[in-house]
C-alpha positions as CSV (number, residue, x, y, z in Angstrom):
1,M,31.6,-14.2,-9.4
2,S,33.3,-17.4,-9.0
3,K,36.2,-19.5,-10.7
4,K,34.8,-22.3,-9.5
5,N,31.9,-21.7,-11.5
6,V,34.1,-21.5,-14.6
7,E,35.5,-24.7,-14.1
8,E,31.8,-26.0,-13.7
9,L,31.2,-24.9,-16.5
10,L,34.2,-25.9,-18.4
11,I,33.8,-29.8,-17.0
12,A,29.9,-30.0,-17.9
13,G,31.2,-28.9,-21.4
14,G,33.7,-31.8,-21.4
15,A,30.7,-34.1,-21.0
16,D,27.8,-32.5,-23.4
17,E,28.6,-32.3,-26.9
18,K,25.4,-29.8,-27.3
19,L,26.6,-27.6,-24.3
20,R,30.3,-27.3,-26.1
21,N,28.5,-26.7,-29.3
22,K,26.3,-23.6,-28.2
23,Y,29.4,-22.3,-26.3
24,D,32.2,-22.6,-29.0
25,A,29.9,-20.9,-31.8
26,L,30.3,-17.7,-29.9
27,K,32.9,-15.0,-31.2
28,T,33.6,-12.9,-27.8
29,K,34.4,-13.9,-24.0
30,E,32.0,-11.4,-23.4
31,E,29.1,-13.3,-24.6
32,F,30.8,-16.6,-23.6
33,V,30.1,-15.1,-19.8
34,A,26.6,-13.6,-20.9
35,L,25.4,-17.3,-21.8
36,A,27.2,-19.1,-18.9
37,K,25.2,-16.3,-16.5
38,G,21.4,-17.0,-18.5
39,D,22.7,-21.0,-17.9
40,G,23.0,-20.6,-13.9
41,Y,27.1,-20.0,-14.4
42,E,27.6,-16.8,-12.6
43,F,31.2,-15.5,-13.4
44,S,33.2,-12.9,-15.0
45,V,35.4,-12.7,-18.4
46,Q,38.7,-12.2,-15.7
47,D,37.4,-15.1,-14.4
48,L,37.5,-16.8,-17.2
49,D,40.9,-15.4,-18.1
50,D,42.4,-16.9,-14.9
51,V,41.1,-20.2,-14.9
52,L,42.4,-20.8,-18.5
53,R,45.9,-19.4,-18.2
54,E,45.8,-21.3,-15.2
55,S,45.0,-24.7,-16.9
56,G,47.1,-23.4,-19.9
57,D,44.1,-23.3,-22.6
58,S,43.0,-20.3,-24.9
59,F,39.9,-19.5,-25.7
60,E,40.9,-19.2,-29.7
61,S,38.5,-21.1,-31.5
62,F,39.5,-23.4,-34.8
63,G,37.8,-25.3,-37.8
64,N,34.3,-24.8,-39.1
65,P,32.2,-25.5,-37.5
66,A,34.5,-23.4,-34.6
67,K,35.6,-25.6,-31.8
68,R,37.5,-24.8,-28.4
69,V,40.3,-26.7,-26.6
70,I,39.0,-25.5,-23.2
71,W,36.4,-27.9,-22.2
72,W,38.0,-30.5,-19.3
73,Q,36.9,-34.2,-19.1
């Protein structure tokens, strides 16, 4: 498990709208981590929390359809 994998996913999502949309639709961090594992990104909820805190981002979603502002460009 690794914060580096979280960062790689956030970068990939920043470049790929379909990937962003797939993850933005999830309700919980646990669902997010489980889907990421299935996509080859191995990390924990704690790793996700650490990266989001360090970058000043929040997992909260807004809008309809739901969007998050965690994705890196």
